[in-house]
C-alpha positions in Angstrom: 45.1 -18.5 -7.3 44.4 -20.5 -4.2 41.9 -22.8 -5.8 44.3 -23.7 -8.6 47.1 -24.5 -6.2 44.7 -26.7 -4.2 43.6 -28.5 -7.3 47.3 -29.0 -8.4 48.1 -30.3 -4.9 45.1 -32.7 -5.0 46.1 -34.0 -8.4 49.7 -34.5 -7.2 48.6 -36.5 -4.1 46.1 -38.6 -6.3 49.0 -39.4 -8.7 51.1 -40.5 -5.8 48.3 -42.6 -4.5 47.8 -44.3 -7.9 51.4 -44.9 -8.4 52.2 -46.2 -5.0 49.2 -48.6 -4.8 49.5 -49.7 -8.5 45.8 -48.7 -9.0 46.8 -47.3 -12.4 47.2 -50.8 -13.8 43.5 -51.7 -13.0 40.5 -51.3 -15.3 38.4 -48.2 -14.7 35.6 -50.2 -13.0 38.2 -51.9 -10.8 39.7 -48.5 -9.8 36.2 -47.3 -8.8 35.7 -50.4 -6.7 39.1 -50.1 -5.0 38.5 -46.4 -4.3 35.1 -47.0 -3.0 36.3 -49.7 -0.6 39.1 -47.3 0.6 36.7 -44.5 1.1 34.4 -46.7 3.1 37.2 -48.0 5.3 38.3 -44.4 6.0 34.8 -43.3 6.7 34.1 -46.1 9.1 37.4 -45.4 10.9 36.6 -41.7 11.2 33.1 -42.5 12.4 34.2 -44.9 15.1 36.9 -42.4 16.2 34.2 -39.8 16.5 32.0 -42.0 18.5 34.4 -43.8 20.8 37.5 -41.6 21.3 36.0 -38.8 23.2 34.7 -41.2 25.9 38.1 -43.0 26.1 39.9 -39.7 26.3 37.8 -38.6 29.2 38.4 -41.9 31.0 42.2 -41.6 30.4 42.2 -38.1 31.9 40.3 -39.3 35.0 42.7 -42.2 35.3 45.8 -40.1 35.1 44.3 -37.6 37.6 43.7 -40.4 40.0 47.2 -41.8 39.5 48.8 -38.4 40.2 46.5 -37.9 43.2 45.1 -34.8 41.7 41.6 -36.1 42.4 40.8 -38.3 45.4 37.6 -39.7 43.9 38.2 -41.3 40.4 34.4 -41.6 39.7 34.7 -45.3 39.7 34.4 -47.9 42.5 37.5 -49.8 43.6 37.3 -53.6 43.4 39.1 -55.3 46.2 
């Protein structure tokens, strides 16, 4: 029951994707190329978010702690 509902939901979202992006008008080879490029872009965005966002989030937390005077040492040197 749950798997059929998931497959129906996936098919619905894929239909919406093909209709909204007009991919349905392309040849099957072109559809595969466009989908491959889209998957590659999403994969690269997810990878860079995985690599870079944790470090930036920690730096932002330290900066906010320093601004709110929660921590007196911001773990960085002040440039004057």
